[in-house]
N, CA and C atoms as a LAMMPS dump frame, in Angstrom:
ITEM: TIMESTEP
0
ITEM: NUMBER OF ATOMS
672
ITEM: BOX BOUNDS ff ff ff
-5.0000000000000000e+02 5.0000000000000000e+02
-5.0000000000000000e+02 5.0000000000000000e+02
-5.0000000000000000e+02 5.0000000000000000e+02
ITEM: ATOMS id mol type element x y z
1 1 1 N -9.763 15.88 -0.351
2 1 2 C -8.356 15.502 -0.52
3 1 3 C -7.616 16.576 -1.289
4 2 1 N -6.394 16.867 -0.902
5 2 2 C -5.539 17.739 -1.672
6 2 3 C -5.149 16.979 -2.928
7 3 1 N -5.708 17.349 -4.085
8 3 2 C -5.537 16.581 -5.308
9 3 3 C -4.098 16.551 -5.793
10 4 1 N -3.254 17.454 -5.273
11 4 2 C -1.864 17.445 -5.684
12 4 3 C -1.044 16.423 -4.912
13 5 1 N -1.63 15.843 -3.891
14 5 2 C -0.932 14.855 -3.089
15 5 3 C -1.15 13.46 -3.668
16 6 1 N -0.08 12.824 -4.127
17 6 2 C -0.167 11.445 -4.576
18 6 3 C -0.16 10.533 -3.349
19 7 1 N -0.608 9.311 -3.559
20 7 2 C -0.686 8.392 -2.423
21 7 3 C 0.667 8.209 -1.751
22 8 1 N 1.725 8.056 -2.554
23 8 2 C 3.037 7.809 -1.945
24 8 3 C 3.603 9.032 -1.232
25 9 1 N 2.989 10.189 -1.426
26 9 2 C 3.446 11.4 -0.751
27 9 3 C 2.853 11.568 0.642
28 10 1 N 1.887 10.734 0.981
29 10 2 C 1.282 10.858 2.312
30 10 3 C 1.702 9.728 3.245
31 11 1 N 2.46 8.749 2.729
32 11 2 C 2.955 7.69 3.606
33 11 3 C 3.888 8.3 4.656
34 12 1 N 3.666 7.943 5.911
35 12 2 C 4.512 8.461 6.982
36 12 3 C 4.255 9.909 7.324
37 13 1 N 3.074 10.42 6.964
38 13 2 C 2.741 11.826 7.208
39 13 3 C 1.561 11.947 8.181
40 14 1 N 1.532 13.087 8.867
41 14 2 C 0.372 13.441 9.679
42 14 3 C -0.616 14.185 8.795
43 15 1 N -1.909 13.864 8.919
44 15 2 C -2.925 14.568 8.151
45 15 3 C -4.101 14.93 9.058
46 16 1 N -4.876 15.886 8.598
47 16 2 C -6.113 16.242 9.289
48 16 3 C -7.282 16.106 8.322
49 17 1 N -8.427 15.789 8.87
50 17 2 C -9.683 15.783 8.117
51 17 3 C -10.644 16.7 8.856
52 18 1 N -10.986 17.811 8.233
53 18 2 C -11.904 18.767 8.851
54 18 3 C -13.351 18.355 8.613
55 19 1 N -14.183 18.622 9.622
56 19 2 C -15.629 18.362 9.508
57 19 3 C -15.904 16.945 8.994
58 20 1 N -15.315 15.969 9.676
59 20 2 C -15.451 14.588 9.216
60 20 3 C -16.903 14.106 9.23
61 21 1 N -17.787 14.834 9.922
62 21 2 C -19.187 14.424 9.968
63 21 3 C -19.879 14.6 8.607
64 22 1 N -19.178 15.239 7.695
65 22 2 C -19.701 15.327 6.324
66 22 3 C -19.596 14.011 5.578
67 23 1 N -18.895 13.024 6.184
68 23 2 C -18.653 11.747 5.526
69 23 3 C -19.281 10.636 6.365
70 24 1 N -20.421 10.111 5.937
71 24 2 C -21.176 9.132 6.745
72 24 3 C -20.346 7.957 7.235
73 25 1 N -19.457 7.436 6.399
74 25 2 C -18.667 6.272 6.818
75 25 3 C -17.781 6.607 8.013
76 26 1 N -17.274 7.828 8.061
77 26 2 C -16.421 8.224 9.174
78 26 3 C -17.244 8.495 10.432
79 27 1 N -18.444 8.999 10.251
80 27 2 C -19.328 9.237 11.395
81 27 3 C -19.595 7.93 12.124
82 28 1 N -19.874 6.889 11.38
83 28 2 C -20.128 5.583 11.994
84 28 3 C -18.905 5.073 12.742
85 29 1 N -17.736 5.279 12.163
86 29 2 C -16.5 4.795 12.773
87 29 3 C -16.188 5.519 14.073
88 30 1 N -16.529 6.812 14.124
89 30 2 C -16.16 7.649 15.256
90 30 3 C -17.359 8.057 16.116
91 31 1 N -18.394 7.249 16.086
92 31 2 C -19.643 7.596 16.765
93 31 3 C -19.465 7.821 18.261
94 32 1 N -18.484 7.19 18.882
95 32 2 C -18.322 7.285 20.333
96 32 3 C -17.331 8.355 20.77
97 33 1 N -16.914 9.199 19.839
98 33 2 C -15.9 10.205 20.17
99 33 3 C -16.426 11.615 19.937
100 34 1 N -15.884 12.559 20.729
101 34 2 C -16.257 13.966 20.601
102 34 3 C -15.219 14.71 19.779
103 35 1 N -15.673 15.709 19.03
104 35 2 C -14.77 16.502 18.209
105 35 3 C -15.199 16.47 16.756
106 36 1 N -14.913 17.557 16.037
107 36 2 C -15.36 17.679 14.644
108 36 3 C -14.289 17.34 13.623
109 37 1 N -13.027 17.312 14.061
110 37 2 C -11.927 17.135 13.119
111 37 3 C -11.007 16.002 13.569
112 38 1 N -10.322 15.415 12.598
113 38 2 C -9.462 14.261 12.859
114 38 3 C -7.994 14.637 12.676
115 39 1 N -7.159 14.167 13.592
116 39 2 C -5.711 14.202 13.438
117 39 3 C -5.238 12.759 13.395
118 40 1 N -4.524 12.388 12.338
119 40 2 C -4.099 11.006 12.233
120 40 3 C -2.777 10.852 11.506
121 41 1 N -2.223 9.637 11.6
122 41 2 C -0.938 9.308 10.983
123 41 3 C -1.153 8.232 9.929
124 42 1 N -0.534 8.436 8.755
125 42 2 C -0.703 7.511 7.635
126 42 3 C 0.475 6.536 7.579
127 43 1 N 0.172 5.256 7.491
128 43 2 C 1.207 4.229 7.368
129 43 3 C 0.723 3.162 6.38
130 44 1 N 1.587 2.227 6.066
131 44 2 C 1.232 1.147 5.136
132 44 3 C 1.099 -0.153 5.902
133 45 1 N -0.062 -0.746 5.827
134 45 2 C -0.287 -2.109 6.291
135 45 3 C -0.025 -2.996 5.078
136 46 1 N 0.943 -3.879 5.171
137 46 2 C 1.37 -4.681 4.025
138 46 3 C 0.209 -5.422 3.37
139 47 1 N -0.741 -5.888 4.161
140 47 2 C -1.872 -6.656 3.635
141 47 3 C -3.063 -5.748 3.321
142 48 1 N -3.371 -4.82 4.197
143 48 2 C -4.588 -4.013 4.073
144 48 3 C -4.358 -2.632 3.473
145 49 1 N -3.113 -2.318 3.148
146 49 2 C -2.833 -1.128 2.371
147 49 3 C -2.637 0.149 3.169
148 50 1 N -2.683 1.267 2.447
149 50 2 C -2.487 2.587 3.041
150 50 3 C -3.595 2.864 4.065
151 51 1 N -3.179 3.224 5.267
152 51 2 C -4.101 3.285 6.402
153 51 3 C -3.88 4.558 7.222
154 52 1 N -4.971 5.114 7.706
155 52 2 C -4.909 6.269 8.607
156 52 3 C -5.228 5.815 10.022
157 53 1 N -4.293 6.041 10.928
158 53 2 C -4.517 5.784 12.362
159 53 3 C -5.016 7.078 12.992
160 54 1 N -6.237 7.067 13.504
161 54 2 C -6.786 8.256 14.157
162 54 3 C -6.157 8.375 15.538
163 55 1 N -5.406 9.447 15.752
164 55 2 C -4.697 9.637 17.016
165 55 3 C -5.485 10.544 17.959
166 56 1 N -6.031 11.634 17.416
167 56 2 C -6.803 12.552 18.249
168 56 3 C -7.926 13.187 17.439
169 57 1 N -8.923 13.694 18.146
170 57 2 C -9.95 14.529 17.543
171 57 3 C -9.841 15.918 18.154
172 58 1 N -10.264 16.911 17.405
173 58 2 C -10.13 18.275 17.9
174 58 3 C -11.181 19.185 17.274
175 59 1 N -11.36 20.311 17.911
176 59 2 C -12.178 21.394 17.361
177 59 3 C -11.272 22.587 17.079
178 60 1 N -11.676 23.372 16.118
179 60 2 C -10.948 24.597 15.782
180 60 3 C -11.838 25.774 16.183
181 61 1 N -11.454 26.413 17.289
182 61 2 C -12.274 27.488 17.849
183 61 3 C -11.542 28.816 17.675
184 62 1 N -12.073 29.634 16.79
185 62 2 C -11.471 30.946 16.524
186 62 3 C -9.987 30.819 16.169
187 63 1 N -9.695 29.805 15.357
188 63 2 C -8.319 29.618 14.911
189 63 3 C -7.426 28.907 15.899
190 64 1 N -7.952 28.499 17.03
191 64 2 C -7.185 27.795 18.047
192 64 3 C -7.574 26.313 18.069
193 65 1 N -6.56 25.448 18.152
194 65 2 C -6.796 24.009 18.202
195 65 3 C -7.119 23.587 19.637
196 66 1 N -8.259 22.916 19.811
197 66 2 C -8.619 22.381 21.119
198 66 3 C -8.901 20.892 20.966
199 67 1 N -8.017 20.062 21.546
200 67 2 C -8.198 18.619 21.471
201 67 3 C -9.379 18.206 22.339
202 68 1 N -10.166 17.271 21.815
203 68 2 C -11.4 16.887 22.496
204 68 3 C -11.429 15.433 22.927
205 69 1 N -10.766 14.57 22.186
206 69 2 C -10.853 13.145 22.492
207 69 3 C -9.67 12.417 21.874
208 70 1 N -9.353 11.243 22.43
209 70 2 C -8.232 10.448 21.932
210 70 3 C -8.566 8.964 22.038
211 71 1 N -8.653 8.269 20.901
212 71 2 C -8.888 6.818 20.959
213 71 3 C -7.82 6.095 21.764
214 72 1 N -6.568 6.558 21.664
215 72 2 C -5.476 5.884 22.363
216 72 3 C -5.658 5.942 23.87
217 73 1 N -6.115 7.083 24.363
218 73 2 C -6.324 7.211 25.8
219 73 3 C -7.439 6.299 26.3
220 74 1 N -8.344 5.942 25.388
221 74 2 C -9.422 5.012 25.744
222 74 3 C -9.047 3.57 25.402
223 75 1 N -7.768 3.404 25
224 75 2 C -7.244 2.085 24.632
225 75 3 C -8.076 1.458 23.51
226 76 1 N -8.429 2.302 22.538
227 76 2 C -9.185 1.863 21.364
228 76 3 C -8.406 2.272 20.113
229 77 1 N -8.312 1.374 19.168
230 77 2 C -7.696 1.724 17.893
231 77 3 C -8.794 2.094 16.904
232 78 1 N -8.621 3.226 16.241
233 78 2 C -9.533 3.627 15.174
234 78 3 C -8.696 3.798 13.912
235 79 1 N -8.947 2.959 12.928
236 79 2 C -8.193 3.008 11.683
237 79 3 C -9.148 3.195 10.51
238 80 1 N -8.699 3.958 9.537
239 80 2 C -9.511 4.256 8.356
240 80 3 C -8.694 3.896 7.123
241 81 1 N -9.245 3.066 6.272
242 81 2 C -8.519 2.62 5.083
243 81 3 C -8.557 3.689 3.995
244 82 1 N -7.634 3.564 3.074
245 82 2 C -7.441 4.569 2.028
246 82 3 C -8.711 4.837 1.223
247 83 1 N -9.462 3.787 0.915
248 83 2 C -10.673 3.965 0.107
249 83 3 C -11.65 4.932 0.76
250 84 1 N -11.605 5.018 2.095
251 84 2 C -12.498 5.935 2.797
252 84 3 C -11.905 7.329 2.933
253 85 1 N -10.676 7.431 3.473
254 85 2 C -10.191 8.784 3.746
255 85 3 C -9.705 9.497 2.493
256 86 1 N -9.425 8.765 1.405
257 86 2 C -8.987 9.427 0.172
258 86 3 C -10.113 10.222 -0.469
259 87 1 N -11.353 9.949 -0.066
260 87 2 C -12.503 10.661 -0.615
261 87 3 C -12.823 11.929 0.176
262 88 1 N -12.069 12.184 1.218
263 88 2 C -12.308 13.368 2.036
264 88 3 C -11.394 14.516 1.604
265 89 1 N -11.661 15.684 2.125
266 89 2 C -10.8 16.845 1.871
267 89 3 C -9.707 16.896 2.937
268 90 1 N -8.903 15.836 2.992
269 90 2 C -7.852 15.792 4.001
270 90 3 C -6.706 16.725 3.604
271 91 1 N -5.909 17.083 4.625
272 91 2 C -4.763 17.967 4.409
273 91 3 C -3.54 17.405 5.12
274 92 1 N -2.429 17.361 4.409
275 92 2 C -1.163 17.01 5.044
276 92 3 C -0.72 18.197 5.894
277 93 1 N -0.249 17.925 7.11
278 93 2 C 0.195 18.997 7.991
279 93 3 C 1.608 19.409 7.6
280 94 1 N 1.747 20.594 7.073
281 94 2 C 3.047 21.087 6.652
282 94 3 C 3.824 21.654 7.84
283 95 1 N 5.123 21.759 7.647
284 95 2 C 6.018 22.126 8.756
285 95 3 C 5.583 23.398 9.475
286 96 1 N 5.067 24.366 8.733
287 96 2 C 4.749 25.652 9.354
288 96 3 C 3.566 25.568 10.326
289 97 1 N 2.84 24.444 10.28
290 97 2 C 1.696 24.285 11.173
291 97 3 C 1.967 23.289 12.304
292 98 1 N 3.154 22.733 12.35
293 98 2 C 3.414 21.668 13.314
294 98 3 C 3.24 22.133 14.749
295 99 1 N 3.526 23.387 15.005
296 99 2 C 3.433 23.874 16.373
297 99 3 C 2.023 23.916 16.914
298 100 1 N 1.019 23.816 16.036
299 100 2 C -0.368 23.875 16.483
300 100 3 C -0.857 22.538 17.042
301 101 1 N -0.081 21.475 16.812
302 101 2 C -0.532 20.139 17.19
303 101 3 C 0.457 19.461 18.131
304 102 1 N -0.059 18.479 18.855
305 102 2 C 0.769 17.637 19.714
306 102 3 C 0.921 16.286 19.018
307 103 1 N 2.173 15.93 18.697
308 103 2 C 2.386 14.72 17.912
309 103 3 C 3.002 13.606 18.759
310 104 1 N 2.295 12.532 18.891
311 104 2 C 2.832 11.343 19.525
312 104 3 C 2.384 10.151 18.693
313 105 1 N 3.279 9.683 17.846
314 105 2 C 2.939 8.547 16.989
315 105 3 C 2.878 7.282 17.831
316 106 1 N 1.79 6.522 17.751
317 106 2 C 1.692 5.279 18.524
318 106 3 C 2.869 4.357 18.227
319 107 1 N 3.5 3.839 19.273
320 107 2 C 4.703 3.02 19.106
321 107 3 C 4.435 1.743 18.304
322 108 1 N 3.207 1.232 18.389
323 108 2 C 2.927 -0.03 17.702
324 108 3 C 2.92 0.115 16.176
325 109 1 N 2.853 1.342 15.673
326 109 2 C 2.886 1.524 14.22
327 109 3 C 4.223 1.077 13.649
328 110 1 N 5.275 1.119 14.474
329 110 2 C 6.585 0.674 14.011
330 110 3 C 6.561 -0.786 13.578
331 111 1 N 5.638 -1.547 14.121
332 111 2 C 5.575 -2.976 13.764
333 111 3 C 5.141 -3.194 12.315
334 112 1 N 4.609 -2.152 11.692
335 112 2 C 4.197 -2.261 10.3
336 112 3 C 5.326 -1.924 9.326
337 113 1 N 6.448 -1.466 9.852
338 113 2 C 7.553 -1.091 8.981
339 113 3 C 8.042 -2.292 8.172
340 114 1 N 8.282 -2.07 6.902
341 114 2 C 8.871 -3.09 6.039
342 114 3 C 10.063 -2.455 5.322
343 115 1 N 11.187 -2.384 6.023
344 115 2 C 12.375 -1.783 5.441
345 115 3 C 12.855 -2.53 4.209
346 116 1 N 12.509 -3.819 4.137
347 116 2 C 12.913 -4.62 2.978
348 116 3 C 12.123 -4.246 1.723
349 117 1 N 11.07 -3.441 1.875
350 117 2 C 10.264 -3.054 0.718
351 117 3 C 10.411 -1.576 0.357
352 118 1 N 11.326 -0.882 1.009
353 118 2 C 11.49 0.551 0.737
354 118 3 C 11.863 0.795 -0.719
355 119 1 N 12.82 0.027 -1.247
356 119 2 C 13.235 0.209 -2.64
357 119 3 C 12.06 0.01 -3.589
358 120 1 N 11.284 -1.009 -3.329
359 120 2 C 10.131 -1.307 -4.183
360 120 3 C 9.086 -0.202 -4.097
361 121 1 N 8.755 0.233 -2.903
362 121 2 C 7.714 1.246 -2.727
363 121 3 C 8.12 2.591 -3.322
364 122 1 N 9.411 2.886 -3.34
365 122 2 C 9.893 4.164 -3.855
366 122 3 C 10.198 4.136 -5.347
367 123 1 N 10.114 2.976 -5.963
368 123 2 C 10.428 2.85 -7.387
369 123 3 C 9.203 3.232 -8.211
370 124 1 N 9.27 4.367 -8.89
371 124 2 C 8.127 4.884 -9.636
372 124 3 C 7.754 4.009 -10.828
373 125 1 N 8.656 3.152 -11.285
374 125 2 C 8.35 2.276 -12.417
375 125 3 C 7.191 1.339 -12.093
376 126 1 N 6.978 1.047 -10.814
377 126 2 C 5.897 0.148 -10.411
378 126 3 C 4.557 0.865 -10.254
379 127 1 N 4.575 2.189 -10.197
380 127 2 C 3.38 2.929 -9.793
381 127 3 C 2.167 2.655 -10.685
382 128 1 N 2.363 2.544 -11.997
383 128 2 C 1.22 2.338 -12.888
384 128 3 C 0.618 0.949 -12.731
385 129 1 N 1.324 0.065 -12.051
386 129 2 C 0.831 -1.305 -11.872
387 129 3 C 0.29 -1.559 -10.461
388 130 1 N 0.397 -0.573 -9.578
389 130 2 C -0.058 -0.77 -8.202
390 130 3 C -1.585 -0.659 -8.106
391 131 1 N -2.148 -1.423 -7.174
392 131 2 C -3.571 -1.288 -6.865
393 131 3 C -3.745 -0.053 -6.001
394 132 1 N -4.702 0.791 -6.318
395 132 2 C -4.92 2.014 -5.541
396 132 3 C -5.221 1.673 -4.086
397 133 1 N -4.47 2.269 -3.199
398 133 2 C -4.664 2.015 -1.783
399 133 3 C -3.911 0.816 -1.252
400 134 1 N -3.298 0.037 -2.159
401 134 2 C -2.559 -1.17 -1.762
402 134 3 C -1.199 -1.144 -2.455
403 135 1 N -0.253 -0.369 -1.933
404 135 2 C 1.007 -0.133 -2.634
405 135 3 C 1.873 -1.352 -2.864
406 136 1 N 1.679 -2.417 -2.098
407 136 2 C 2.493 -3.621 -2.286
408 136 3 C 1.86 -4.622 -3.24
409 137 1 N 0.668 -4.315 -3.745
410 137 2 C -0.034 -5.204 -4.676
411 137 3 C 0.092 -4.647 -6.094
412 138 1 N 0.616 -5.461 -7.006
413 138 2 C 0.855 -4.995 -8.37
414 138 3 C 0.313 -6 -9.383
415 139 1 N 0.064 -5.5 -10.588
416 139 2 C -0.394 -6.354 -11.682
417 139 3 C 0.829 -6.87 -12.438
418 140 1 N 0.85 -8.158 -12.685
419 140 2 C 2.007 -8.852 -13.242
420 140 3 C 1.588 -9.653 -14.472
421 141 1 N 2.479 -9.72 -15.467
422 141 2 C 2.245 -10.588 -16.619
423 141 3 C 2.828 -11.958 -16.292
424 142 1 N 1.974 -12.952 -16.203
425 142 2 C 2.401 -14.307 -15.854
426 142 3 C 2.455 -15.173 -17.107
427 143 1 N 3.63 -15.76 -17.356
428 143 2 C 3.828 -16.659 -18.494
429 143 3 C 3.909 -18.101 -18.003
430 144 1 N 3.594 -19.028 -18.892
431 144 2 C 3.757 -20.443 -18.577
432 144 3 C 5.237 -20.788 -18.562
433 145 1 N 5.575 -21.957 -18.007
434 145 2 C 6.938 -22.441 -18.07
435 145 3 C 7.38 -22.591 -19.521
436 146 1 N 8.683 -22.537 -19.755
437 146 2 C 9.215 -22.574 -21.124
438 146 3 C 8.737 -23.797 -21.9
439 147 1 N 8.667 -24.942 -21.252
440 147 2 C 8.276 -26.171 -21.948
441 147 3 C 6.824 -26.138 -22.401
442 148 1 N 5.993 -25.325 -21.732
443 148 2 C 4.564 -25.283 -22.044
444 148 3 C 4.14 -23.954 -22.663
445 149 1 N 5.119 -23.129 -23.001
446 149 2 C 4.819 -21.761 -23.394
447 149 3 C 3.893 -21.669 -24.588
448 150 1 N 3.988 -22.622 -25.509
449 150 2 C 3.166 -22.552 -26.724
450 150 3 C 1.726 -22.988 -26.471
451 151 1 N 1.429 -23.501 -25.276
452 151 2 C 0.088 -24.004 -24.976
453 151 3 C -0.794 -22.95 -24.283
454 152 1 N -0.171 -21.899 -23.776
455 152 2 C -0.906 -20.946 -22.957
456 152 3 C -0.634 -19.513 -23.401
457 153 1 N -1.582 -18.651 -23.097
458 153 2 C -1.431 -17.229 -23.352
459 153 3 C -0.9 -16.533 -22.094
460 154 1 N -0.11 -15.466 -22.249
461 154 2 C 0.281 -14.683 -21.072
462 154 3 C -0.975 -14.194 -20.344
463 155 1 N -0.903 -14.167 -19.017
464 155 2 C -2.085 -13.83 -18.23
465 155 3 C -1.751 -12.738 -17.22
466 156 1 N -2.633 -11.751 -17.1
467 156 2 C -2.453 -10.702 -16.097
468 156 3 C -2.977 -11.189 -14.746
469 157 1 N -2.141 -11.082 -13.734
470 157 2 C -2.524 -11.517 -12.388
471 157 3 C -2.121 -10.43 -11.388
472 158 1 N -2.632 -10.552 -10.178
473 158 2 C -2.248 -9.649 -9.09
474 158 3 C -1.344 -10.387 -8.115
475 159 1 N -0.281 -9.708 -7.701
476 159 2 C 0.634 -10.296 -6.734
477 159 3 C 1.004 -9.299 -5.652
478 160 1 N 1.259 -9.803 -4.448
479 160 2 C 1.702 -8.952 -3.335
480 160 3 C 3.205 -9.134 -3.165
481 161 1 N 3.951 -8.067 -3.432
482 161 2 C 5.407 -8.148 -3.422
483 161 3 C 5.92 -8.332 -1.994
484 162 1 N 6.829 -9.304 -1.839
485 162 2 C 7.412 -9.616 -0.542
486 162 3 C 8.884 -9.241 -0.468
487 163 1 N 9.513 -9.09 -1.634
488 163 2 C 10.943 -8.806 -1.651
489 163 3 C 11.296 -8.235 -3.012
490 164 1 N 12.238 -7.261 -3.023
491 164 2 C 12.654 -6.698 -4.304
492 164 3 C 14.026 -6.054 -4.155
493 165 1 N 14.834 -6.153 -5.223
494 165 2 C 16.15 -5.534 -5.266
495 165 3 C 16.253 -4.661 -6.506
496 166 1 N 16.571 -3.381 -6.312
497 166 2 C 16.763 -2.495 -7.448
498 166 3 C 18.012 -2.859 -8.249
499 167 1 N 18.969 -3.525 -7.599
500 167 2 C 20.232 -3.843 -8.267
501 167 3 C 20.025 -4.771 -9.452
502 168 1 N 19.314 -5.873 -9.231
503 168 2 C 19.091 -6.826 -10.318
504 168 3 C 17.655 -6.809 -10.838
505 169 1 N 16.813 -5.914 -10.235
506 169 2 C 15.412 -5.756 -10.651
507 169 3 C 14.614 -7.051 -10.517
508 170 1 N 14.977 -7.858 -9.555
509 170 2 C 14.295 -9.125 -9.274
510 170 3 C 13.577 -9.053 -7.935
511 171 1 N 12.506 -9.84 -7.811
512 171 2 C 11.777 -9.877 -6.56
513 171 3 C 10.939 -11.124 -6.422
514 172 1 N 10.265 -11.223 -5.279
515 172 2 C 9.351 -12.333 -4.994
516 172 3 C 7.975 -11.764 -4.679
517 173 1 N 6.936 -12.52 -5.023
518 173 2 C 5.579 -12.081 -4.711
519 173 3 C 4.699 -13.273 -4.391
520 174 1 N 3.636 -13.02 -3.645
521 174 2 C 2.603 -14.017 -3.4
522 174 3 C 1.485 -13.809 -4.407
523 175 1 N 1.078 -14.866 -5.071
524 175 2 C 0.019 -14.791 -6.064
525 175 3 C -1.32 -14.598 -5.351
526 176 1 N -2.013 -13.503 -5.669
527 176 2 C -3.243 -13.151 -4.96
528 176 3 C -4.504 -13.701 -5.61
529 177 1 N -4.393 -14.194 -6.818
530 177 2 C -5.556 -14.704 -7.544
531 177 3 C -5.234 -16.071 -8.132
532 178 1 N -6.271 -16.812 -8.43
533 178 2 C -6.091 -18.094 -9.101
534 178 3 C -6.046 -17.845 -10.611
535 179 1 N -4.97 -18.242 -11.294
536 179 2 C -4.911 -18.04 -12.746
537 179 3 C -6.077 -18.736 -13.451
538 180 1 N -6.544 -18.118 -14.531
539 180 2 C -7.641 -18.72 -15.302
540 180 3 C -7.189 -19.997 -16.005
541 181 1 N -5.924 -20.03 -16.396
542 181 2 C -5.395 -21.198 -17.079
543 181 3 C -4.694 -22.121 -16.076
544 182 1 N -4.567 -23.367 -16.44
545 182 2 C -3.9 -24.343 -15.575
546 182 3 C -2.395 -24.269 -15.813
547 183 1 N -1.771 -23.303 -15.156
548 183 2 C -0.345 -23.044 -15.369
549 183 3 C 0.54 -23.799 -14.384
550 184 1 N -0.067 -24.561 -13.502
551 184 2 C 0.711 -25.316 -12.534
552 184 3 C 1.02 -24.558 -11.26
553 185 1 N 0.445 -23.361 -11.11
554 185 2 C 0.608 -22.588 -9.879
555 185 3 C -0.77 -22.162 -9.407
556 186 1 N -0.872 -21.91 -8.116
557 186 2 C -2.166 -21.581 -7.519
558 186 3 C -2.086 -20.345 -6.644
559 187 1 N -3.237 -19.793 -6.348
560 187 2 C -3.346 -18.641 -5.453
561 187 3 C -2.589 -18.91 -4.153
562 188 1 N -1.92 -17.883 -3.644
563 188 2 C -1.165 -17.893 -2.385
564 188 3 C 0.203 -18.555 -2.496
565 189 1 N 0.591 -18.989 -3.696
566 189 2 C 1.932 -19.542 -3.856
567 189 3 C 2.915 -18.424 -4.184
568 190 1 N 4.185 -18.661 -3.867
569 190 2 C 5.208 -17.631 -4.039
570 190 3 C 5.983 -17.856 -5.334
571 191 1 N 6.107 -16.77 -6.115
572 191 2 C 6.781 -16.816 -7.409
573 191 3 C 7.799 -15.69 -7.503
574 192 1 N 8.655 -15.774 -8.506
575 192 2 C 9.629 -14.722 -8.782
576 192 3 C 9.096 -13.783 -9.853
577 193 1 N 9.603 -12.56 -9.869
578 193 2 C 9.276 -11.635 -10.958
579 193 3 C 10.509 -10.816 -11.3
580 194 1 N 10.466 -10.211 -12.472
581 194 2 C 11.545 -9.327 -12.901
582 194 3 C 10.939 -8.098 -13.566
583 195 1 N 11.47 -6.935 -13.246
584 195 2 C 11.084 -5.701 -13.921
585 195 3 C 11.938 -5.59 -15.175
586 196 1 N 11.292 -5.616 -16.345
587 196 2 C 12.065 -5.682 -17.576
588 196 3 C 11.361 -4.984 -18.725
589 197 1 N 12.098 -4.753 -19.802
590 197 2 C 11.575 -4.094 -20.99
591 197 3 C 10.968 -5.129 -21.922
592 198 1 N 9.681 -4.985 -22.194
593 198 2 C 8.979 -5.877 -23.118
594 198 3 C 8.273 -5.008 -24.146
595 199 1 N 8.637 -5.175 -25.427
596 199 2 C 8.035 -4.375 -26.502
597 199 3 C 8.152 -2.882 -26.213
598 200 1 N 9.351 -2.478 -25.774
599 200 2 C 9.663 -1.066 -25.514
600 200 3 C 8.841 -0.457 -24.378
601 201 1 N 8.37 -1.301 -23.481
602 201 2 C 7.652 -0.818 -22.308
603 201 3 C 8.095 -1.592 -21.082
604 202 1 N 8.287 -0.884 -19.961
605 202 2 C 8.679 -1.554 -18.726
606 202 3 C 7.5 -2.354 -18.18
607 203 1 N 7.736 -3.631 -17.948
608 203 2 C 6.684 -4.523 -17.449
609 203 3 C 7.189 -5.308 -16.242
610 204 1 N 6.231 -5.827 -15.462
611 204 2 C 6.549 -6.767 -14.388
612 204 3 C 6.226 -8.15 -14.928
613 205 1 N 7.244 -8.977 -15.061
614 205 2 C 7.099 -10.264 -15.746
615 205 3 C 7.425 -11.407 -14.789
616 206 1 N 6.642 -12.472 -14.892
617 206 2 C 6.856 -13.644 -14.047
618 206 3 C 6.636 -14.91 -14.866
619 207 1 N 7.325 -15.967 -14.473
620 207 2 C 7.142 -17.29 -15.075
621 207 3 C 6.471 -18.189 -14.05
622 208 1 N 5.539 -19 -14.488
623 208 2 C 4.77 -19.854 -13.572
624 208 3 C 5.616 -21.006 -13.053
625 209 1 N 6.653 -20.652 -12.304
626 209 2 C 7.529 -21.635 -11.674
627 209 3 C 7.667 -21.27 -10.207
628 210 1 N 7.357 -22.173 -9.326
629 210 2 C 7.438 -21.896 -7.901
630 210 3 C 8.876 -21.629 -7.492
631 211 1 N 9.067 -20.715 -6.549
632 211 2 C 10.406 -20.37 -6.087
633 211 3 C 11.142 -21.601 -5.599
634 212 1 N 10.447 -22.482 -4.901
635 212 2 C 11.082 -23.656 -4.306
636 212 3 C 11.593 -24.649 -5.342
637 213 1 N 11.072 -24.591 -6.572
638 213 2 C 11.44 -25.591 -7.58
639 213 3 C 12.343 -25.039 -8.672
640 214 1 N 12.694 -23.74 -8.592
641 214 2 C 13.561 -23.169 -9.614
642 214 3 C 14.957 -23.774 -9.517
643 215 1 N 15.591 -23.947 -10.661
644 215 2 C 16.952 -24.449 -10.704
645 215 3 C 17.926 -23.272 -10.666
646 216 1 N 18.81 -23.299 -9.664
647 216 2 C 19.751 -22.186 -9.513
648 216 3 C 20.69 -22.079 -10.708
649 217 1 N 20.928 -23.198 -11.397
650 217 2 C 21.849 -23.195 -12.521
651 217 3 C 21.269 -22.521 -13.751
652 218 1 N 19.957 -22.295 -13.782
653 218 2 C 19.322 -21.693 -14.946
654 218 3 C 18.225 -20.737 -14.484
655 219 1 N 18.6 -19.502 -14.129
656 219 2 C 17.601 -18.524 -13.705
657 219 3 C 16.527 -18.374 -14.765
658 220 1 N 15.27 -18.202 -14.325
659 220 2 C 14.17 -18.224 -15.297
660 220 3 C 14.236 -17.106 -16.294
661 221 1 N 14.829 -15.942 -15.909
662 221 2 C 14.794 -14.821 -16.845
663 221 3 C 15.747 -15.01 -18.021
664 222 1 N 16.641 -16.014 -17.932
665 222 2 C 17.586 -16.249 -19.01
666 222 3 C 16.914 -16.764 -20.27
667 223 1 N 15.639 -17.177 -20.164
668 223 2 C 14.994 -17.725 -21.346
669 223 3 C 14.554 -16.624 -22.299
670 224 1 N 14.594 -15.366 -21.847
671 224 2 C 14.08 -14.276 -22.694
672 224 3 C 15.096 -13.88 -23.743
């Protein structure tokens, strides 16, 4: 991997992996294809995270690119998750090399677009809280409802962001884990969060109140 490339810098980019047979996990994935190198497109699967779609395989013969195989032409999808390809010496294809390759992004990748999450994904304030390889999953401080606040300790949980606005710094997320304490909310339920300053540090804060039961007359963040 090019160590100077952050995860968010490869979203929507074409990359190559040379000599992929050096990586056993990739060999197993591509056992039925010919070629030593991978050409692929990186996109975000909202649930499964940063993903590489293998578009073509190729050999580099005396500095010349020769395509050898294509999963798409065989009507097969080959996808590699971030945990696997991030361990390789992959390279982002820079503009000066574009002429060496034939680029046809599979049309179905457009179905993974989440334009409603662009603001959230591009907001660097969330980066330290994101799960590696899963840009829409963040660690959140979950508090009990105001009436029960003295009975429970704040708890760190993981949530998958479904909506966010930079204007008011508010969003919605699905709770990915079951809280250790009985806070009245459960895994897979939808809650609100706010990006806010707590003890001079930017945090993602949530109250254990389901979105469906919040009172519009008293937004939860007003209790702070």
